[in-house]
C-alpha positions in Angstrom: 6.1 -18.8 18.3 9.8 -19.4 17.5 11.5 -17.2 14.9 14.4 -19.2 13.3 17.2 -17.0 11.9 18.4 -18.1 8.4 20.8 -16.8 5.8 19.8 -17.1 2.1 21.1 -16.1 -1.3 24.6 -17.3 -0.8 24.6 -15.7 2.7 23.9 -12.2 1.4 20.4 -12.0 2.7 19.4 -12.5 6.3 15.8 -13.5 7.4 13.7 -15.3 10.0 11.3 -18.2 9.4 8.4 -19.3 11.5 5.2 -21.5 10.9 4.6 -24.4 8.7 2.6 -25.0 5.5 2.8 -23.3 2.1 5.5 -20.7 1.7 4.9 -17.0 2.2 7.5 -14.3 1.9 7.2 -10.9 3.5 9.2 -8.0 2.2 9.2 -4.9 4.5 9.2 -1.3 3.6 12.0 1.3 3.6 10.9 3.0 6.9 9.7 -0.1 8.8 11.7 -3.2 9.1 10.4 -6.8 9.2 9.1 -6.4 12.9 6.3 -4.3 11.5 4.7 -7.6 10.6 4.8 -9.0 14.2 1.3 -8.2 15.0 0.0 -10.4 12.1 2.6 -13.2 12.5 0.4 -15.4 14.7 -2.2 -15.5 12.1 0.1 -15.9 9.2 2.2 -18.7 10.8 -0.9 -20.8 11.6 -1.4 -21.0 7.8 2.1 -20.6 6.2 5.8 -21.1 6.6 6.5 -17.4 6.8 10.0 -16.0 5.7 10.6 -12.5 6.7 13.5 -11.3 4.8 15.7 -8.3 5.6 16.2 -6.1 2.6 19.8 -5.3 1.6 21.4 -3.1 4.3 18.9 -4.1 6.9 19.9 -6.3 9.9 22.9 -8.0 8.3 21.7 -8.3 4.7 24.5 -7.1 2.5 24.1 -3.8 0.7 23.7 -3.7 -3.0 23.9 -1.0 -5.6 20.7 1.2 -6.2 18.2 0.2 -8.9 14.8 -1.4 -8.5 15.6 -4.2 -11.1 18.8 -5.1 -9.1 16.9 -5.5 -6.0 14.3 -7.7 -7.7 17.0 -9.9 -9.2 18.6 -10.1 -5.8 15.5 -11.2 -3.9 14.6 -13.6 -6.8 17.5 -15.8 -5.6 15.2 -16.9 -2.8 13.1 -19.1 -5.1 15.0 -22.3 -5.6 14.3 -25.9 -5.3 16.0 -25.8 -1.9 14.5 -22.5 -0.9 11.0 -21.0 -1.5 8.6 -22.7 -3.9 7.0 -21.5 -7.1 3.6 -21.2 -5.2 5.0 -18.8 -2.5 2.8 -16.0 -1.8 4.7 -12.6 -1.7 3.6 -9.8 0.6 5.2 -6.5 0.1 4.8 -3.2 2.0 6.0 0.1 0.7 9.5 -0.2 -0.9 9.3 -4.0 -0.4 6.2 -4.0 -2.5 7.8 -2.0 -5.3 10.6 -4.7 -5.2 7.8 -7.3 -5.4 6.2 -5.6 -8.4 9.6 -5.7 -10.2 10.0 -9.3 -9.3 6.6 -10.1 -10.7 7.7 -8.4 -14.0 11.1 -10.1 -14.2 10.7 -13.3 -12.4 7.0 -13.9 -12.2 7.2 -17.5 -13.0 9.1 -18.1 -9.8 6.3 -17.4 -7.3 2.5 -17.3 -6.7 0.1 -14.7 -5.5 1.0 -11.1 -4.8 -0.2 -8.9 -2.0 0.8 -5.2 -2.3 0.3 -3.1 0.8 0.7 0.6 0.3 2.9 0.3 -2.8 3.7 2.6 -5.8 5.0 1.5 -9.1 6.6 4.9 -9.4 6.4 8.3 -7.7 5.4 11.8 -8.8 8.1 14.5 -8.6 7.3 15.5 -5.0 7.6 11.9 -3.9 11.0 11.5 -5.7 12.1 14.7 -3.9 11.3 13.3 -0.5 13.5 10.3 -1.1 16.3 12.6 -2.4 16.1 14.8 0.8 16.0 11.7 3.1 19.1 10.2 1.4 20.9 13.6 1.6 20.0 13.9 5.2 21.3 10.5 6.1 24.6 11.0 4.1 25.2 14.4 6.0 23.7 13.7 9.5 23.4 9.9 10.0 20.6 7.4 9.9 18.9 8.6 13.2 18.4 12.1 11.7 15.4 11.0 9.7 13.4 9.4 12.6 10.9 12.3 12.8 10.4 12.3 9.0 10.0 8.5 9.1 7.4 8.5 11.7 5.4 11.2 9.9 5.5 9.1 6.7 4.6 5.8 8.3 2.0 7.1 10.7 -0.7 9.6 10.5 -1.3 12.6 12.9 -3.9 10.9 15.1 -1.9 7.8 15.5 1.2 9.8 16.5 -0.9 11.8 18.9 -2.0 8.5 20.5 1.4 6.9 20.5 4.0 9.5 21.7 6.8 7.0 21.5 6.4 6.3 17.8 9.3 8.7 16.8 11.8 7.0 19.2 10.6 3.6 18.1 11.3 4.7 14.4 14.7 5.8 15.5 15.5 2.5 17.0 14.4 0.7 13.8 16.5 3.1 11.7 19.6 2.5 13.8 19.5 -1.1 12.6 20.0 -0.1 9.1 23.3 0.4 7.3 23.1 4.0 6.0 24.6 3.0 2.7 21.7 0.6 2.2 19.1 3.2 3.2 20.5 5.7 0.7 20.6 2.9 -2.1 17.0 2.1 -1.4 16.0 5.9 -1.6 17.9 6.2 -4.9 16.1 3.0 -6.1 12.7 4.6 -5.3 13.7 8.0 -6.8 14.3 6.3 -10.3 11.7 3.6 -10.2 8.9 3.8 -12.8 7.2 0.4 -13.4 3.8 1.8 -14.3 4.1 1.4 -18.0 4.8 -2.3 -17.5 2.2 -3.2 -15.0 -0.2 -4.6 -17.7 2.3 -7.4 -18.3 1.8 -8.9 -14.8 -0.1 -12.1 -15.0 -0.5 -13.0 -11.3 -3.3 -12.9 -8.9 -2.9 -9.6 -7.0 -4.5 -8.0 -4.0 -3.7 -4.3 -3.4 -4.3 -2.9 0.1 -3.9 0.8 1.0 -4.4 2.8 4.2 -6.8 5.7 3.6 -4.4 8.2 5.4 -1.2 6.9 3.9 1.0 10.0 3.3 4.0 8.1 1.8 2.0 6.1 -0.8 -1.5 7.8 -1.0 -4.5 5.8 -2.2 -4.4 7.2 -5.8 -1.0 5.6 -6.4 -2.2 2.3 -5.0 -5.5 2.4 -6.9 -3.4 3.0 -10.0 -1.7 -0.4 -9.4 -5.0 -2.2 -9.0 -6.2 -0.5 -12.2 -3.2 -1.4 -14.3 -2.5 -4.9 -13.1 -4.9 -7.2 -15.0 -7.4 -8.8 -12.6 -6.1 -7.1 -9.5 -8.5 -6.3 -6.6 -8.3 -3.4 -4.2 -9.1 -2.8 -0.5 -8.8 0.5 1.4 -8.6 0.6 5.1 -10.3 3.6 6.7 -8.2 5.6 9.2 -5.0 3.7 8.5 -1.6 4.9 7.5 1.3 3.4 5.5 1.9 0.2 7.5 -1.4 -1.6 8.1 0.1 -4.8 9.6 1.6 -2.6 12.4 -1.2 0.0 12.8 -4.4 -2.1 12.1 -3.4 -5.7 12.1 -7.0 -7.1 12.3 -8.2 -4.9 9.5 -5.2 -6.0 7.4 -5.9 -9.6 8.0 -9.5 -9.2 7.0 -8.3 -7.3 3.8 -6.3 -10.3 2.6 -8.0 -13.4 4.3 -10.3 -14.2 1.4 -7.5 -13.7 -1.2 -5.1 -16.1 0.6 -7.8 -18.7 1.2 
């Protein structure tokens, strides 16, 4: 499977594309880059032309100021007659999913179905504090300093015990991120509160959540499904924050009927 590097949005966003068919856009999370979707790419690319975009500050995508609305407007530039179609399926994980929710509210006519994996429309005070602490740690100690925190938020304890290299793997991912971009993303999540607007989304939506997700626990994901009209919900037993990486087959089963 060939991954073709592309630049989009007036060269301000980098991405890779693979496969053929209807368009599907993948937006990764804060603590896992686009490679977290590698385990499900063979299945996706047999059915779609998949675009895996790098969020601002990741792997050559230009940084932008914090603010979830600004991120949504920035990524909405991908939907053009020369780019992604109005029927594009959007899959967002974590922060990427929050950006996708904001896109659905601000630019919903530009794309099609929405898959939200381990996503919150806003965070309670303890969640906002976690982003504040990570941003401060990166500002003071560098991006690699949050590798252990990152691993504990992405993966649950039993996964970490079975995969002792997970912390080093998170560090390698983080070192590909511009620290300013990471801090801007943290600040965007600290201030995001889209919950009051969720009832305005008019888009087929599937919400998926790992049962053991510590970063975006199931109650936050169920709230999305409850508030978005017509949304459906699937919970994956024994899974953490990044199902495409941790349980790819279960993730595919959770969305296969929705994408058919």
